[in-house]
C-alpha positions in Angstrom: 35.7 -17.5 21.6 36.8 -14.1 20.3 40.4 -15.1 20.5 39.9 -18.2 18.3 38.3 -16.0 15.6 41.3 -13.7 15.8 43.7 -16.6 15.5 41.8 -18.0 12.5 41.9 -14.6 10.8 45.7 -14.4 11.3 46.1 -17.9 9.8 44.1 -16.9 6.7 46.2 -13.8 6.3 49.4 -15.8 6.6 48.1 -18.4 4.3 47.1 -15.7 1.8 50.6 -14.2 1.8 52.2 -17.6 1.4 50.0 -18.3 -1.5 51.0 -15.1 -3.2 54.7 -15.9 -2.6 54.3 -19.4 -3.9 52.4 -18.1 -7.0 55.1 -15.6 -7.7 57.8 -18.3 -7.6 55.7 -20.6 -9.7 55.2 -17.9 -12.4 59.0 -17.2 -12.4 59.7 -20.9 -12.7 57.3 -21.3 -15.7 58.8 -18.2 -17.4 62.4 -19.4 -16.9 61.5 -22.9 -18.1 59.7 -21.5 -21.1 62.7 -19.4 -22.1 65.2 -22.2 -21.7 63.3 -25.0 -23.2 61.1 -23.3 -25.8 62.7 -25.0 -28.8 62.2 -28.4 -27.2 58.6 -27.8 -26.3 57.7 -26.3 -29.7 59.5 -29.2 -31.5 57.2 -31.7 -29.8 54.0 -30.0 -31.1 53.9 -31.8 -34.5 54.3 -35.2 -32.8 51.5 -34.3 -30.3 49.2 -33.5 -33.3 50.0 -36.8 -34.9 49.5 -38.7 -31.7 46.1 -36.9 -31.2 44.7 -38.3 -34.4 44.6 -42.0 -33.4 43.7 -41.1 -29.8 40.7 -39.1 -31.0 39.7 -42.0 -33.3 39.8 -44.5 -30.5 38.2 -42.3 -27.9 35.4 -40.9 -30.1 34.6 -44.1 -31.8 31.5 -44.8 -29.7 29.6 -42.1 -31.5 29.6 -44.1 -34.7 28.0 -47.1 -33.1 25.2 -45.0 -31.7 24.5 -43.4 -35.1 24.3 -46.8 -36.7 21.8 -48.1 -34.2 19.6 -45.0 -34.7 19.7 -45.4 -38.5 18.6 -49.0 -38.2 15.7 -48.0 -36.0 14.5 -45.4 -38.4 14.7 -47.7 -41.4 12.8 -50.5 -39.7 
């Protein structure tokens, strides 16, 4: 039983070291992609803002219906 605990602890230590290695490579990849493609990514922002307007209108439209129902109940 004691051996299985030791094996599990070794696995967690190896898993932790692999997660740090993976995290470091992920950070490096994000930094390099940001440096190389910054102009493309920043050029898309105005289009994302324009796209967000109709999406917000469609997705938040349910709030207007509820407000109308409540106003009708208060006036009745």
